[in-house]
BAVEX-781969 format. One record per residue (C-alpha): residue in one letter; x, y, z. Coordinates in steps of 0.2 Angstrom, whole numbers, plus 2048, in hexadecimal, padded with zeros to 3 digits. Example, Ala and Ser with C-alpha at 12.3 -4.5 7.8 and 13.67 -1.06 7.14 Angstrom:
a83E7EA827s8447FB824
END
This chain:
a8EA354AE6y8EE361AF3v8E7357B02f8F0347AFCq901351AFBs8FE359B0Ch8FA347B13e90A340B0Be91434FB12d90D34CB24d912339B22r92333EB1Ek92434AB2Cv91E33DB38r92B330B32r93933DB32r934342B44e93432FB49k94432CB41n94C33BB4Ar944336B5Bv94C325B59a95D32CB54a95C338B63q958329B6Fr967320B67s97332FB6Ar96D331B7Ck97031FB80k98131FB78q98632FB82t97F326B92q989316B8Ek999321B8Ba99732AB9Bd99431ABA5k9A4313B9Dl9AE322BA2h9A7322BB3e9AC30FBB5e9BE313BAEy9BF322BBBe9BA316BC9t9C730ABC4l9D5317BC2e9D031EBD3q9D230DBDCe9E330ABD3n9E931BBD8t9E4318BEAs9ED307BEAl9FC30FBE2k9FD31CBEFr9FC30FBFDeA0A306BF5iA14316BF4gA11318C07kA17307C0BlA26308C00tA2B319C07dA29312C19eA34303C14mA4130FC0CkA42319C1ChA4430AC27lA52303C1BsA5B313C1BeA5B314C2EvA61302C2FlA6F306C23kA73316C2CdA7530CC3ChA7F2FFC34eA8B30BC2CkA8F311C3EtA96300C43cA9A2F8C33pAAD2F2C34lAAE2F1C21lAAA304C1FhAB7309C2CcAC52FDC27tAD5305C20mAD62F5C15nAC72FBC0BfAD3306C00vADC2F6BFAtAD92F5BE7iADA2E2BE6pACE2DABF2rAD72CCBFCpACE2C0C07dAD92C4C16aAD52D7C14lAC22D3C18tAC62C8C26sAD22D4C2EcAC42E1C2FlAB72D6C36pAB52D5C49rABC2C5C51
END
């Protein structure tokens, strides 16, 4: 009876070890898949970040250019230097009197 019980316990231990081994493999595979997914997400976000930084640079350059154009225009704009600008009711002749002829 003792030999039979020992053999039965050994079988249970083997089955338990096998079940544990399979569960550990599943867990490691799941961790690897999670790490791979995070790495892919990281790569995607890095690319998006690079693209957004490039767009910020372009928009900053455009803003600087437009600011310079506006500054140059303000120096010579007849509407900004016209005394008629202070009229509260806009009249068509007020604008035309400020424009160069």
